[in-house]
Structures are given as structure tokens and as C-alpha cells.
LUMVEXTOR-284849 format. One record per residue (C-alpha): x, y, z. Coordinates in steps of 0.2 Angstrom, whole numbers, plus 5000, padded with zeros to 4 digits. Example, Ala and Ser with C-alpha at 12.3 -4.5 7.8 and 13.67 -1.06 7.14 Angstrom:
<sites>
506249785039 506849955036 
</sites>
This chain:
<sites>
495851414884 497051304892 496351134894 496951034910 496650864917 497150754931 498150594931 498350474945 499650334945 500050204959 501550094961 501349984976 500750074991 501050254984 499750354974 500450504964 499350644957 499850734941 499150884932 499150874914 499151034903 498450964886 498951114876 500651124882 500850934882 501650944899 501450824915 501750904932 501950804948 500750874961 500750764977 500950584983 500150484997 500450315004 498950205007 498650045017 499549925006 499649884987 498449974975 497449854965 496249964957 495650144957 494250244949 493550424950 491750474956 490850554941 490950714950 492950704949 493050754967 493250574975 494550444970 494050274976 495550144979 495549954983 497149894991 497749724996 499349665004 499249514992 500649474980 501449334971 501349184982 500649284996 498949265005 497949425006 497449455025 497249645023 496049715009 495349895010 494250005000 494550195003 493850354996 495050494994 494750684991 495350714973 496150874967 496450974983 497951084985 498650985000 498350814989 497150684992 496550655010 495650505018 493750525019 493250355023 494050175024 493350005025 494449865031 494049675028 
</sites>
């Protein structure tokens, strides 16, 4: 049996999905998307089908005037796509 898992990383406003092959000890880049602003935090729904992200345009010395919570479809062949988004 070939054990697999997914990994998501975020740098600024880009979220990248990787496939992990545990037995082969490999990491393969699958897809990337850009989100509204800098990713602050992300977590997976227990079903592993949805990835929730919080984003903000705040940085060192900057006032945040755009804050978002969004839900992305996780693991689709086309990459994560927006399902819902809430702006504050």
C-alpha cells in the first residue's frame, strides 16, 4: 500500500498544495492559487475536503483594513477553488 497525504504551504498571498508520498519520501508540487491578501492561518475541515484560510493585508507597521475568511475546496485535480468568502 502506498501511503499518501497532502500538504499546504502559504507565502504571502500564494497557497500551494503538495502531494506527499510517505513510502517514497517524496513531495510533489500539485498546484497554487492566489488569495485576497496575506495568509494568516489555515486549517482543514475534518472531512479533508475543505481548507479554511484567514487572510489580512496587515504587515509590520501596517493597519489591517482587509480581513477575510474563505473556504477552499481541497484536493481537486484543478487545485483548490473558492467556495465561500466573507470580507470584513
